[in-house]
C-alpha atoms as a printed R data frame, in Angstrom:
    type eleno elety resid chain resno       x       y       z
1   ATOM     1    CA   MET     A     1  21.473  -2.797 -27.101
2   ATOM     2    CA   ALA     A     2  21.417  -0.506 -23.583
3   ATOM     3    CA   TYR     A     3  20.817   3.303 -24.418
4   ATOM     4    CA   THR     A     4  22.924   6.076 -22.691
5   ATOM     5    CA   GLU     A     5  21.750   9.772 -22.050
6   ATOM     6    CA   THR     A     6  25.365  11.832 -20.848
7   ATOM     7    CA   GLN     A     7  24.319  15.335 -18.767
8   ATOM     8    CA   SER     A     8  26.170  17.755 -17.814
9   ATOM     9    CA   VAL     A     9  24.817  19.234 -14.531
10  ATOM    10    CA   GLY     A    10  27.135  22.518 -13.701
11  ATOM    11    CA   TRP     A    11  28.251  23.802 -10.296
12  ATOM    12    CA   GLY     A    12  25.525  26.698 -10.375
13  ATOM    13    CA   SER     A    13  22.883  24.775 -11.570
14  ATOM    14    CA   ARG     A    14  23.248  22.374  -9.091
15  ATOM    15    CA   LEU     A    15  23.898  24.732  -5.961
16  ATOM    16    CA   GLY     A    16  20.256  26.644  -7.315
17  ATOM    17    CA   LYS     A    17  18.301  23.481  -7.468
18  ATOM    18    CA   SER     A    18  19.866  22.375  -3.548
19  ATOM    19    CA   VAL     A    19  18.901  26.029  -2.572
20  ATOM    20    CA   ALA     A    20  15.490  25.494  -3.645
21  ATOM    21    CA   GLY     A    21  14.455  22.407  -2.184
22  ATOM    22    CA   ILE     A    22  15.644  23.985   1.299
23  ATOM    23    CA   GLY     A    23  11.508  25.199   0.781
24  ATOM    24    CA   LEU     A    24  10.784  21.617   0.659
25  ATOM    25    CA   GLY     A    25  12.629  20.518   3.465
26  ATOM    26    CA   PHE     A    26  11.242  22.288   6.014
27  ATOM    27    CA   ILE     A    27   7.775  21.359   4.672
28  ATOM    28    CA   LEU     A    28   8.912  17.458   4.921
29  ATOM    29    CA   ILE     A    29   9.967  18.709   8.965
30  ATOM    30    CA   ILE     A    30   6.602  20.153   9.469
31  ATOM    31    CA   ALA     A    31   4.466  17.381   7.908
32  ATOM    32    CA   GLY     A    32   6.825  14.292   9.467
33  ATOM    33    CA   THR     A    33   6.411  16.564  12.744
34  ATOM    34    CA   ILE     A    34   2.611  16.432  12.333
35  ATOM    35    CA   LEU     A    35   2.790  13.099  11.387
36  ATOM    36    CA   LEU     A    36   4.177  11.885  14.804
37  ATOM    37    CA   TRP     A    37   2.467  14.047  17.164
38  ATOM    38    CA   TRP     A    38  -0.673  12.829  15.445
39  ATOM    39    CA   ASN     A    39  -0.257   9.025  15.188
40  ATOM    40    CA   GLU     A    40   0.946   8.912  19.403
41  ATOM    41    CA   GLY     A    41  -2.760  10.491  19.656
42  ATOM    42    CA   ASN     A    42  -4.289   8.513  17.162
43  ATOM    43    CA   PHE     A    43  -2.430   5.429  18.841
44  ATOM    44    CA   VAL     A    44  -4.029   6.116  22.463
45  ATOM    45    CA   ALA     A    45  -7.258   6.912  21.206
46  ATOM    46    CA   THR     A    46  -7.286   3.915  19.363
47  ATOM    47    CA   GLU     A    47  -6.507   1.527  22.518
48  ATOM    48    CA   VAL     A    48  -8.957   3.674  24.565
49  ATOM    49    CA   ALA     A    49 -11.832   3.066  22.437
50  ATOM    50    CA   LEU     A    50 -10.676  -0.519  21.830
51  ATOM    51    CA   ARG     A    51 -10.373  -1.049  25.706
52  ATOM    52    CA   GLU     A    52 -14.241   0.895  26.270
53  ATOM    53    CA   GLY     A    53 -15.532  -1.153  23.308
54  ATOM    54    CA   GLN     A    54 -13.995  -4.766  24.527
55  ATOM    55    CA   ALA     A    55 -15.808  -3.969  28.108
56  ATOM    56    CA   VAL     A    56 -19.083  -3.513  26.599
57  ATOM    57    CA   THR     A    57 -19.436  -5.937  24.063
58  ATOM    58    CA   GLN     A    58 -21.688  -8.785  25.066
59  ATOM    59    CA   GLU     A    59 -22.359 -12.226  22.815
60  ATOM    60    CA   LEU     A    60 -24.791 -12.305  20.054
61  ATOM    61    CA   GLY     A    61 -25.711 -15.765  20.417
62  ATOM    62    CA   ASP     A    62 -27.981 -17.442  18.369
63  ATOM    63    CA   VAL     A    63 -28.648 -15.257  15.128
64  ATOM    64    CA   SER     A    64 -31.568 -17.812  13.726
65  ATOM    65    CA   THR     A    65 -34.092 -14.515  14.957
66  ATOM    66    CA   VAL     A    66 -33.399 -10.967  15.823
67  ATOM    67    CA   ASP     A    67 -33.155 -10.415  19.055
68  ATOM    68    CA   ALA     A    68 -34.591  -7.428  20.117
69  ATOM    69    CA   GLY     A    69 -33.399  -6.924  23.455
70  ATOM    70    CA   LYS     A    70 -29.534  -6.544  21.596
71  ATOM    71    CA   ASN     A    71 -30.660  -3.656  19.840
72  ATOM    72    CA   GLY     A    72 -28.396  -0.575  20.006
73  ATOM    73    CA   GLN     A    73 -25.711  -3.305  22.258
74  ATOM    74    CA   LEU     A    74 -22.224  -3.774  20.563
75  ATOM    75    CA   VAL     A    75 -21.952  -7.443  20.232
76  ATOM    76    CA   HIS     A    76 -19.712 -10.547  18.582
77  ATOM    77    CA   ALA     A    77 -21.095 -13.117  17.140
78  ATOM    78    CA   THR     A    78 -19.931 -16.465  14.561
79  ATOM    79    CA   ALA     A    79 -22.345 -17.297  11.952
80  ATOM    80    CA   ALA     A    80 -22.502 -18.078   8.315
81  ATOM    81    CA   ALA     A    81 -22.374 -15.686   6.462
82  ATOM    82    CA   GLU     A    82 -24.612 -16.638   2.807
83  ATOM    83    CA   THR     A    83 -26.164 -15.126  -0.177
84  ATOM    84    CA   LYS     A    84 -28.698 -15.258  -2.948
85  ATOM    85    CA   ASP     A    85 -26.879 -12.649  -5.345
86  ATOM    86    CA   ILE     A    86 -25.552 -13.844  -8.554
87  ATOM    87    CA   LEU     A    87 -22.699 -11.574  -9.279
88  ATOM    88    CA   ALA     A    88 -21.454 -11.201 -13.134
89  ATOM    89    CA   ASP     A    89 -18.576 -10.337 -15.174
90  ATOM    90    CA   PRO     A    90 -19.781  -8.659 -18.463
91  ATOM    91    CA   VAL     A    91 -16.882  -9.535 -20.370
92  ATOM    92    CA   PHE     A    92 -16.071 -12.788 -19.603
93  ATOM    93    CA   GLY     A    93 -19.579 -13.876 -19.394
94  ATOM    94    CA   LEU     A    94 -19.123 -15.270 -15.907
95  ATOM    95    CA   SER     A    95 -21.920 -15.975 -13.121
96  ATOM    96    CA   LEU     A    96 -21.730 -17.192  -9.641
97  ATOM    97    CA   ASN     A    97 -23.466 -17.153  -6.314
98  ATOM    98    CA   ALA     A    98 -20.583 -15.257  -4.404
99  ATOM    99    CA   ILE     A    99 -20.305 -12.536  -1.779
100 ATOM   100    CA   ARG     A   100 -17.235 -10.658  -4.177
101 ATOM   101    CA   LEU     A   101 -16.127 -11.308  -7.750
102 ATOM   102    CA   GLU     A   102 -12.729  -9.468  -8.734
103 ATOM   103    CA   ARG     A   103 -10.859  -9.416 -11.886
104 ATOM   104    CA   THR     A   104  -7.308  -8.962 -12.230
105 ATOM   105    CA   VAL     A   105  -5.654  -7.952 -15.497
106 ATOM   106    CA   GLU     A   106  -2.106  -7.504 -16.696
107 ATOM   107    CA   TYR     A   107  -0.399  -6.757 -20.623
108 ATOM   108    CA   TYR     A   108   2.603  -7.975 -21.476
109 ATOM   109    CA   GLN     A   109   4.202  -5.062 -22.945
110 ATOM   110    CA   TRP     A   110   7.900  -3.718 -23.172
111 ATOM   111    CA   VAL     A   111   8.963  -1.344 -20.227
112 ATOM   112    CA   GLU     A   112  12.034   0.910 -19.828
113 ATOM   113    CA   HIS     A   113  14.280   0.616 -16.956
114 ATOM   114    CA   ALA     A   114  16.379   3.292 -16.496
115 ATOM   115    CA   LYS     A   115  19.419   3.467 -13.810
116 ATOM   116    CA   THR     A   116  21.774   6.784 -13.321
117 ATOM   117    CA   GLU     A   117  25.235   7.031 -12.270
118 ATOM   118    CA   THR     A   118  26.397  10.588 -11.023
119 ATOM   119    CA   LYS     A   119  30.245  11.582 -11.591
120 ATOM   120    CA   LYS     A   120  31.789  14.621 -10.008
121 ATOM   121    CA   LYS     A   121  33.590  16.649 -11.946
122 ATOM   122    CA   LEU     A   122  36.866  19.278 -10.915
123 ATOM   123    CA   GLY     A   123  34.559  21.997 -10.134
124 ATOM   124    CA   GLY     A   124  31.531  21.363  -8.774
125 ATOM   125    CA   GLY     A   125  29.939  19.938 -12.237
126 ATOM   126    CA   GLU     A   126  27.942  16.518 -12.232
127 ATOM   127    CA   GLU     A   127  28.104  14.127 -15.293
128 ATOM   128    CA   GLN     A   128  24.730  11.823 -15.494
129 ATOM   129    CA   VAL     A   129  24.768   8.784 -16.796
130 ATOM   130    CA   THR     A   130  21.191   7.423 -17.818
131 ATOM   131    CA   THR     A   131  21.589   3.819 -19.024
132 ATOM   132    CA   TYR     A   132  17.728   2.682 -20.430
133 ATOM   133    CA   THR     A   133  17.060  -0.728 -21.152
134 ATOM   134    CA   TYR     A   134  14.337  -2.572 -22.098
135 ATOM   135    CA   ALA     A   135  12.337  -5.788 -21.576
136 ATOM   136    CA   GLN     A   136   9.489  -7.748 -22.083
137 ATOM   137    CA   GLU     A   137   7.043  -8.092 -19.162
138 ATOM   138    CA   TRP     A   138   3.998  -8.493 -17.668
139 ATOM   139    CA   ALA     A   139   2.553  -4.384 -16.616
140 ATOM   140    CA   LYS     A   140  -0.594  -3.934 -14.981
141 ATOM   141    CA   ALA     A   141  -1.714  -1.215 -17.381
142 ATOM   142    CA   PRO     A   142  -0.539  -0.391 -20.858
143 ATOM   143    CA   VAL     A   143   2.850   1.011 -21.419
144 ATOM   144    CA   ASN     A   144   2.902   4.303 -23.984
145 ATOM   145    CA   SER     A   145   6.145   3.229 -25.792
146 ATOM   146    CA   SER     A   146   6.331   6.104 -27.964
147 ATOM   147    CA   ASN     A   147   7.799   7.880 -24.468
148 ATOM   148    CA   PHE     A   148  10.781   5.756 -24.395
149 ATOM   149    CA   LYS     A   149  14.039   7.417 -24.122
150 ATOM   150    CA   ASP     A   150  15.604   5.180 -27.440
151 ATOM   151    CA   PRO     A   151  14.517   6.025 -30.684
152 ATOM   152    CA   ASP     A   152  15.210   3.128 -31.983
153 ATOM   153    CA   ALA     A   153  13.164   1.563 -29.290
154 ATOM   154    CA   VAL     A   154   9.775   4.029 -30.027
155 ATOM   155    CA   ARG     A   155  10.718   2.364 -33.546
156 ATOM   156    CA   ASN     A   156  11.050  -1.278 -33.275
157 ATOM   157    CA   ARG     A   157   9.454  -1.911 -29.298
158 ATOM   158    CA   ALA     A   158   6.134  -0.296 -29.673
159 ATOM   159    CA   ASN     A   159   3.518  -1.835 -28.257
160 ATOM   160    CA   THR     A   160   0.007  -2.659 -28.600
161 ATOM   161    CA   VAL     A   161  -2.914  -4.293 -26.616
162 ATOM   162    CA   LEU     A   162  -5.493  -6.586 -28.155
163 ATOM   163    CA   ILE     A   163  -8.307  -5.224 -25.691
164 ATOM   164    CA   ASN     A   164  -8.491  -2.486 -23.208
165 ATOM   165    CA   LEU     A   165  -9.819  -3.729 -20.250
166 ATOM   166    CA   GLU     A   166  -9.835  -2.545 -16.641
167 ATOM   167    CA   ASN     A   167  -9.717  -4.661 -13.644
168 ATOM   168    CA   PHE     A   168 -13.184  -5.424 -12.015
169 ATOM   169    CA   LYS     A   169 -15.234  -5.840  -8.961
170 ATOM   170    CA   ALA     A   170 -18.786  -6.877  -8.249
171 ATOM   171    CA   GLN     A   171 -20.176  -7.295  -4.512
172 ATOM   172    CA   ALA     A   172 -22.919  -8.838  -3.232
173 ATOM   173    CA   ALA     A   173 -25.519  -6.242  -2.107
174 ATOM   174    CA   ASN     A   174 -27.461  -8.512   0.384
175 ATOM   175    CA   VAL     A   175 -25.606 -10.647   2.809
176 ATOM   176    CA   SER     A   176 -27.246 -12.835   5.612
177 ATOM   177    CA   PHE     A   177 -26.218 -13.860   8.932
178 ATOM   178    CA   GLY     A   178 -28.854 -15.575  10.268
179 ATOM   179    CA   ALA     A   179 -31.535 -13.351  10.539
180 ATOM   180    CA   TYR     A   180 -29.471 -10.580  10.710
181 ATOM   181    CA   ARG     A   181 -28.207  -8.389   7.481
182 ATOM   182    CA   LEU     A   182 -24.442  -7.495   7.092
183 ATOM   183    CA   PRO     A   183 -23.483  -3.899   6.334
184 ATOM   184    CA   ASP     A   184 -21.792  -2.534   3.049
185 ATOM   185    CA   PHE     A   185 -18.827  -1.972   5.404
186 ATOM   186    CA   MET     A   186 -18.545  -5.511   6.803
187 ATOM   187    CA   ILE     A   187 -18.950  -7.047   3.577
188 ATOM   188    CA   GLY     A   188 -16.508  -4.431   1.690
189 ATOM   189    CA   ALA     A   189 -13.949  -5.439   4.585
190 ATOM   190    CA   MET     A   190 -14.300  -8.968   4.066
191 ATOM   191    CA   SER     A   191 -10.435 -11.067   2.735
192 ATOM   192    CA   GLY     A   192  -9.562 -14.413   1.995
193 ATOM   193    CA   ALA     A   193 -10.467 -14.066  -1.755
194 ATOM   194    CA   THR     A   194  -9.287 -17.540  -3.099
195 ATOM   195    CA   PRO     A   195  -8.909 -18.264  -6.707
196 ATOM   196    CA   LEU     A   196 -11.699 -19.260  -9.188
197 ATOM   197    CA   PRO     A   197 -11.597 -21.969 -11.589
198 ATOM   198    CA   VAL     A   198 -12.268 -20.165 -15.012
199 ATOM   199    CA   ASN     A   199 -15.242 -22.002 -17.237
200 ATOM   200    CA   LEU     A   200 -16.384 -20.634 -20.171
201 ATOM   201    CA   SER     A   201 -18.588 -20.957 -22.676
202 ATOM   202    CA   ALA     A   202 -18.174 -21.269 -26.234
203 ATOM   203    CA   GLU     A   203 -20.319 -18.199 -26.373
204 ATOM   204    CA   ALA     A   204 -18.228 -16.072 -24.008
205 ATOM   205    CA   ILE     A   205 -15.156 -17.210 -25.870
206 ATOM   206    CA   ALA     A   206 -16.611 -16.160 -29.255
207 ATOM   207    CA   ASN     A   207 -17.519 -12.793 -27.832
208 ATOM   208    CA   VAL     A   208 -14.298 -11.852 -26.082
209 ATOM   209    CA   GLN     A   209 -12.854 -13.323 -29.650
210 ATOM   210    CA   LYS     A   210 -14.712 -10.724 -31.469
211 ATOM   211    CA   ARG     A   211 -13.154  -7.628 -29.508
212 ATOM   212    CA   LEU     A   212  -9.806  -8.886 -29.616
213 ATOM   213    CA   ALA     A   213  -7.766  -6.269 -32.124
214 ATOM   214    CA   LEU     A   214  -5.604  -9.049 -34.057
215 ATOM   215    CA   PRO     A   215  -2.665  -8.301 -35.026
216 ATOM   216    CA   ALA     A   216  -2.558  -8.074 -39.103
217 ATOM   217    CA   SER     A   217  -0.233 -10.602 -38.837
218 ATOM   218    CA   SER     A   218  -2.455 -12.935 -37.481
219 ATOM   219    CA   ALA     A   219  -4.134 -15.771 -40.161
220 ATOM   220    CA   PRO     A   220  -6.968 -18.133 -40.637
221 ATOM   221    CA   ASN     A   221  -6.011 -21.607 -40.063
222 ATOM   222    CA   PRO     A   222  -6.766 -24.056 -42.665
223 ATOM   223    CA   SER     A   223 -10.548 -24.178 -42.300
224 ATOM   224    CA   GLY     A   224 -10.537 -20.479 -42.878
225 ATOM   225    CA   ALA     A   225 -10.768 -19.403 -39.257
226 ATOM   226    CA   MET     A   226  -9.306 -17.082 -37.082
227 ATOM   227    CA   PRO     A   227  -6.913 -18.740 -34.400
228 ATOM   228    CA   ASN     A   228  -7.909 -19.189 -30.785
229 ATOM   229    CA   MET     A   229  -6.784 -16.434 -28.552
230 ATOM   230    CA   VAL     A   230  -8.862 -17.345 -25.725
231 ATOM   231    CA   HIS     A   231  -6.797 -19.415 -23.756
232 ATOM   232    CA   VAL     A   232  -8.682 -20.807 -19.760
233 ATOM   233    CA   SER     A   233  -5.997 -21.838 -17.132
234 ATOM   234    CA   GLY     A   234  -7.625 -22.566 -13.921
235 ATOM   235    CA   ASN     A   235  -8.339 -19.354 -12.632
236 ATOM   236    CA   THR     A   236  -6.323 -17.681 -15.801
237 ATOM   237    CA   VAL     A   237  -7.687 -16.339 -19.119
238 ATOM   238    CA   THR     A   238  -4.835 -15.450 -21.220
239 ATOM   239    CA   LEU     A   239  -5.738 -13.007 -24.154
240 ATOM   240    CA   GLY     A   240  -3.612 -14.689 -27.042
241 ATOM   241    CA   ALA     A   241  -1.978 -16.615 -29.742
242 ATOM   242    CA   SER     A   242  -0.198 -19.175 -27.008
243 ATOM   243    CA   PRO     A   243  -0.424 -18.876 -23.161
244 ATOM   244    CA   GLY     A   244   3.283 -20.527 -23.015
245 ATOM   245    CA   THR     A   245   4.965 -17.949 -25.378
246 ATOM   246    CA   PRO     A   246   2.811 -14.591 -24.742
247 ATOM   247    CA   GLN     A   247   3.201 -11.703 -27.195
248 ATOM   248    CA   ILE     A   248   3.301  -8.030 -26.924
249 ATOM   249    CA   GLY     A   249  -0.487  -7.411 -26.498
250 ATOM   250    CA   ASP     A   250  -1.212 -10.077 -24.810
251 ATOM   251    CA   LEU     A   251  -3.123  -9.914 -21.864
252 ATOM   252    CA   ARG     A   252  -3.094 -12.271 -18.679
253 ATOM   253    CA   VAL     A   253  -6.925 -12.288 -16.203
254 ATOM   254    CA   ALA     A   254  -6.996 -13.643 -13.506
255 ATOM   255    CA   PHE     A   255 -10.243 -14.581 -11.347
256 ATOM   256    CA   THR     A   256 -10.836 -14.467  -7.530
257 ATOM   257    CA   HIS     A   257 -13.399 -14.586  -5.179
258 ATOM   258    CA   ILE     A   258 -15.058 -14.670  -1.640
259 ATOM   259    CA   VAL     A   259 -17.591 -17.090  -1.263
260 ATOM   260    CA   PRO     A   260 -20.183 -17.801   1.669
261 ATOM   261    CA   GLY     A   261 -18.738 -19.084   4.425
262 ATOM   262    CA   THR     A   262 -18.097 -18.885   8.096
263 ATOM   263    CA   VAL     A   263 -17.289 -15.293   9.195
264 ATOM   264    CA   SER     A   264 -16.864 -13.435  13.022
265 ATOM   265    CA   ILE     A   265 -18.228  -9.707  13.545
266 ATOM   266    CA   ILE     A   266 -18.075  -7.096  16.075
267 ATOM   267    CA   GLY     A   267 -20.426  -4.265  15.654
268 ATOM   268    CA   LYS     A   268 -23.458  -1.899  16.898
269 ATOM   269    CA   VAL     A   269 -27.115  -4.112  16.750
270 ATOM   270    CA   ASN     A   270 -29.481  -1.780  14.389
271 ATOM   271    CA   GLY     A   271 -32.723  -3.615  13.975
272 ATOM   272    CA   ASN     A   272 -31.574  -6.744  11.631
273 ATOM   273    CA   THR     A   273 -28.301  -5.241  10.756
274 ATOM   274    CA   PHE     A   274 -25.252  -3.673  12.624
275 ATOM   275    CA   GLU     A   275 -23.283  -0.212  12.488
276 ATOM   276    CA   GLN     A   276 -20.128   0.833  13.563
277 ATOM   277    CA   PHE     A   277 -19.894   1.862  17.577
278 ATOM   278    CA   HIS     A   278 -18.984   5.036  18.418
279 ATOM   279    CA   ALA     A   279 -16.441   5.266  21.380
280 ATOM   280    CA   LYS     A   280 -16.801   7.979  23.964
281 ATOM   281    CA   ASN     A   281 -13.494  10.111  22.473
282 ATOM   282    CA   GLY     A   282 -15.094   9.306  19.015
283 ATOM   283    CA   LYS     A   283 -13.268   6.200  17.213
284 ATOM   284    CA   THR     A   284 -15.525   3.977  15.771
285 ATOM   285    CA   ILE     A   285 -15.506   0.191  16.129
286 ATOM   286    CA   GLY     A   286 -16.954  -2.679  13.101
287 ATOM   287    CA   MET     A   287 -14.602  -5.870  12.623
288 ATOM   288    CA   VAL     A   288 -15.113  -9.044  10.190
289 ATOM   289    CA   ASP     A   289 -13.087 -11.881  10.405
290 ATOM   290    CA   MET     A   290 -13.215 -14.715   8.224
291 ATOM   291    CA   GLY     A   291 -13.767 -17.843   9.937
292 ATOM   292    CA   ALA     A   292 -14.558 -18.564  13.779
293 ATOM   293    CA   HIS     A   293 -12.636 -15.798  15.922
294 ATOM   294    CA   SER     A   294 -13.818 -15.578  19.872
295 ATOM   295    CA   LEU     A   295 -13.976 -11.981  20.799
296 ATOM   296    CA   GLU     A   296 -10.901 -12.072  22.893
297 ATOM   297    CA   ASP     A   297  -9.277 -13.042  19.687
298 ATOM   298    CA   MET     A   298 -10.605 -10.429  17.804
299 ATOM   299    CA   TYR     A   299  -9.838  -7.400  19.759
300 ATOM   300    CA   ALA     A   300  -6.545  -8.646  20.342
301 ATOM   301    CA   GLU     A   301  -5.508  -8.391  16.510
302 ATOM   302    CA   ALA     A   302  -7.306  -5.239  16.566
303 ATOM   303    CA   HIS     A   303  -4.677  -3.773  19.140
304 ATOM   304    CA   THR     A   304  -2.083  -5.849  17.578
305 ATOM   305    CA   ALA     A   305  -2.898  -4.035  13.962
306 ATOM   306    CA   ASN     A   306  -3.125  -0.955  15.970
307 ATOM   307    CA   SER     A   307   0.273  -1.322  16.979
308 ATOM   308    CA   THR     A   308   1.611  -2.139  13.676
309 ATOM   309    CA   MET     A   309   0.203   0.691  11.954
310 ATOM   310    CA   THR     A   310   1.559   3.219  14.624
311 ATOM   311    CA   TRP     A   311   5.350   1.713  14.140
312 ATOM   312    CA   ILE     A   312   5.057   2.326  10.296
313 ATOM   313    CA   LEU     A   313   3.717   6.032  10.634
314 ATOM   314    CA   ARG     A   314   6.156   6.671  13.154
315 ATOM   315    CA   ALA     A   315   8.760   5.288  10.655
316 ATOM   316    CA   ALA     A   316   7.412   7.063   8.380
317 ATOM   317    CA   GLY     A   317   7.159  10.632  10.041
318 ATOM   318    CA   ALA     A   318  11.121   9.885  11.207
319 ATOM   319    CA   LEU     A   319  11.840   9.544   7.620
320 ATOM   320    CA   SER     A   320   9.973  12.767   6.386
321 ATOM   321    CA   VAL     A   321  11.648  14.766   9.096
322 ATOM   322    CA   ILE     A   322  15.081  13.161   7.606
323 ATOM   323    CA   ILE     A   323  14.762  13.649   4.179
324 ATOM   324    CA   GLY     A   324  13.671  16.997   5.282
325 ATOM   325    CA   LEU     A   325  17.094  17.826   6.808
326 ATOM   326    CA   VAL     A   326  18.974  16.368   4.320
327 ATOM   327    CA   LEU     A   327  17.353  18.344   1.360
328 ATOM   328    CA   ILE     A   328  18.251  21.646   3.780
329 ATOM   329    CA   THR     A   329  21.941  20.729   4.413
330 ATOM   330    CA   ALA     A   330  22.436  19.566   0.418
331 ATOM   331    CA   PRO     A   331  23.558  23.437  -0.399
332 ATOM   332    CA   LEU     A   332  26.927  22.291   2.070
333 ATOM   333    CA   SER     A   333  27.798  19.424   0.074
334 ATOM   334    CA   VAL     A   334  27.133  21.351  -3.455
335 ATOM   335    CA   LEU     A   335  29.360  23.984  -2.191
336 ATOM   336    CA   ALA     A   336  32.162  21.692  -0.974
337 ATOM   337    CA   SER     A   337  32.036  19.324  -4.610
338 ATOM   338    CA   VAL     A   338  34.007  21.889  -6.188
339 ATOM   339    CA   ILE     A   339  36.825  19.829  -4.912
340 ATOM   340    CA   PRO     A   340  35.128  16.227  -5.462
341 ATOM   341    CA   LEU     A   341  36.337  14.598  -2.303
342 ATOM   342    CA   LEU     A   342  35.675  17.321  -0.247
343 ATOM   343    CA   GLY     A   343  32.255  17.446  -1.611
344 ATOM   344    CA   SER     A   344  31.988  13.339  -1.202
345 ATOM   345    CA   ILE     A   345  32.893  13.696   2.660
346 ATOM   346    CA   VAL     A   346  31.105  17.021   3.395
347 ATOM   347    CA   GLY     A   347  28.081  15.072   1.993
348 ATOM   348    CA   ALA     A   348  28.600  12.032   4.489
349 ATOM   349    CA   GLY     A   349  28.981  13.975   7.333
350 ATOM   350    CA   THR     A   350  25.570  16.252   6.470
351 ATOM   351    CA   GLY     A   351  23.848  13.186   5.724
352 ATOM   352    CA   LEU     A   352  24.931  11.093   8.674
353 ATOM   353    CA   VAL     A   353  24.019  14.601  10.661
354 ATOM   354    CA   SER     A   354  20.541  14.635   9.273
355 ATOM   355    CA   VAL     A   355  19.615  11.162   9.965
356 ATOM   356    CA   LEU     A   356  21.215  11.216  13.919
357 ATOM   357    CA   LEU     A   357  19.643  14.936  13.896
358 ATOM   358    CA   GLY     A   358  15.694  13.559  12.050
359 ATOM   359    CA   LEU     A   359  15.883  10.326  15.021
360 ATOM   360    CA   ALA     A   360  16.491  12.570  17.483
361 ATOM   361    CA   TRP     A   361  13.961  15.516  16.458
362 ATOM   362    CA   SER     A   362  11.496  12.466  16.067
363 ATOM   363    CA   LEU     A   363  12.375  10.680  19.193
364 ATOM   364    CA   LEU     A   364  11.479  14.335  21.440
365 ATOM   365    CA   VAL     A   365   8.288  14.606  19.418
366 ATOM   366    CA   ILE     A   366   7.258  11.124  20.761
367 ATOM   367    CA   ALA     A   367   8.161  12.181  23.854
368 ATOM   368    CA   ILE     A   368   6.625  14.993  24.028
369 ATOM   369    CA   ALA     A   369   3.584  13.274  22.748
370 ATOM   370    CA   TRP     A   370   3.938  11.102  24.961
371 ATOM   371    CA   LEU     A   371   3.636  13.404  28.220
372 ATOM   372    CA   ARG     A   372   0.199  14.566  26.378
373 ATOM   373    CA   PHE     A   373  -1.071  11.546  25.608
374 ATOM   374    CA   ARG     A   374  -0.242   9.007  27.522
375 ATOM   375    CA   PRO     A   375   1.280  11.367  30.981
376 ATOM   376    CA   ILE     A   376   2.347   8.227  32.889
377 ATOM   377    CA   ILE     A   377   4.504   6.812  30.544
378 ATOM   378    CA   GLY     A   378   5.953   9.899  29.491
379 ATOM   379    CA   ILE     A   379   6.289  11.121  33.073
380 ATOM   380    CA   ALA     A   380   8.684   7.628  33.363
381 ATOM   381    CA   ILE     A   381  10.264   7.647  30.470
382 ATOM   382    CA   VAL     A   382  11.611  11.563  31.233
383 ATOM   383    CA   ALA     A   383  12.466  10.797  34.780
384 ATOM   384    CA   VAL     A   384  14.468   7.795  33.448
385 ATOM   385    CA   ALA     A   385  16.417  10.097  30.554
386 ATOM   386    CA   VAL     A   386  17.147  12.520  33.589
387 ATOM   387    CA   ALA     A   387  18.394   9.554  36.150
388 ATOM   388    CA   LEU     A   388  20.577   8.679  33.580
389 ATOM   389    CA   ILE     A   389  21.804  12.199  32.642
390 ATOM   390    CA   ALA     A   390  22.566  12.542  36.670
391 ATOM   391    CA   LEU     A   391  24.850   9.592  36.739
392 ATOM   392    CA   LEU     A   392  26.449  10.690  34.046
393 ATOM   393    CA   HIS     A   393  27.126  13.783  35.179
394 ATOM   394    CA   ALA     A   394  27.792  12.537  38.481
395 ATOM   395    CA   LYS     A   395  30.676   9.951  37.001
396 ATOM   396    CA   GLY     A   396  32.201  13.129  34.876
397 ATOM   397    CA   ARG     A   397  32.934  15.365  37.874
398 ATOM   398    CA   ALA     A   398  34.042  11.962  39.590
399 ATOM   399    CA   ARG     A   399  37.022  11.226  37.928
400 ATOM   400    CA   ALA     A   400  37.535  14.950  36.910
401 ATOM   401    CA   THR     A   401  38.031  15.186  40.659
402 ATOM   402    CA   ALA     A   402  40.414  11.468  40.804
403 ATOM   403    CA   ALA     A   403  41.955  13.316  38.071
C-alpha cells in the first residue's frame, strides 16, 4: 500500500519562498558566468599545453635500462607494468599479486521512493500530494528505515544488516616499468579493472561467518551448525541465507582487480621514474593508458577528452544561468497564480524567456571569452554576426522601400 501526505501551501507562503529564491538565482547566474568564462580559458590553456607537450615529446625507446640522456625530457613509452606487491582484503582473506584490488559493497534494503504532484488552487495556493512507495532493492549503503514517512513502514519494513562493510581499495606501491618505476599518480590513473574470480578458503568463510549479525530467525541445521551465510559465485560474494532469494540485511560484495600488463605512458623522466611535465602556462601533462598506444593516439585522446569536458562544463554553466533566471522570475508566476490558468501561462512564458535569455547570456559570455582567449576565432565570429545583422537590416530597408 502506498502512503500519501497532503500539504496545503498558501499564496503568501509561496510568494515569500519565491522572493527568497531571488538571491539564490543571482548567485547561480554569477557562478554559471564565472564557470563559462573559466571553462573557455581552461580549454585554450589545455590545448596550448598539449600542443607544447606533443612538440617536445620524445620516444623513450628501450626501457630495460635507465637512459640518463633522457633525464628531464618529456617522453612516450610502451612496456609492461609489473609489480611484486601482494594486495590483501583484510575481511575476506583474499591476497593476490595485482596493481589494484577493489571491493564494492551493496546492501539489500527497503528503499523509500517519493513522487509529488502539485495541484493549483484558486487564490494562488497549492495542494501538494506526495506518494511514498517502498521496494526491496540493492542499495550502496544501509538505509535508515526509522526515517520513512509511513509509520507503518517504520514498524513493518525495518532495515537490518548482517554486517557493516565499506568499499575497499588497495593499490600497489611499487610498479616497475622496465628499469623504471611508475609514480603514484600514474598507478592511480590506471583503468581497465576486470572481475576478480573469488576463491575463499574454509578458514576465511568461517571468519566472515563469525562476524555476521545473524537474525534471530536463523536456526541451526540438523547437525547443530548454523547455516552457511557466505556464498561465492564468480567475482561476487553474497552474505545471506540464499543468494537467489535475498532477504533484508543481506550483502552483495563484488571484487575487481587490475593485473600487471602492457601500458603506455607520457611523462617527464626524473631519474628512474616519471613526473608531471609543466607547460609554460602552468598546465601539467602526465598520461597512462592500458595497452599499447602511440604517442599520436594518446595526445589525440587527450584533446578529445579536453573538448568533451569543455562541452560538459558549457552545458553546466548555461544550466546554472537558466535556473538562476527561473528563480528570479518565479515571483511573477506566483503573483499571477491567484487565477491558476493565468499563473500557468505566466509560468510557461517566464520559463521560456529564462531559457532563451539564459542561452543568449551564455553564448555572449562564451563569445567574449573567445575574444579574450581565442581572438582570431572570436573576431571572425563577431564579424560574421555583424555581417548577418547588416544583411538582415539591409533586406528590411529594401522591403520597406519597395512597399
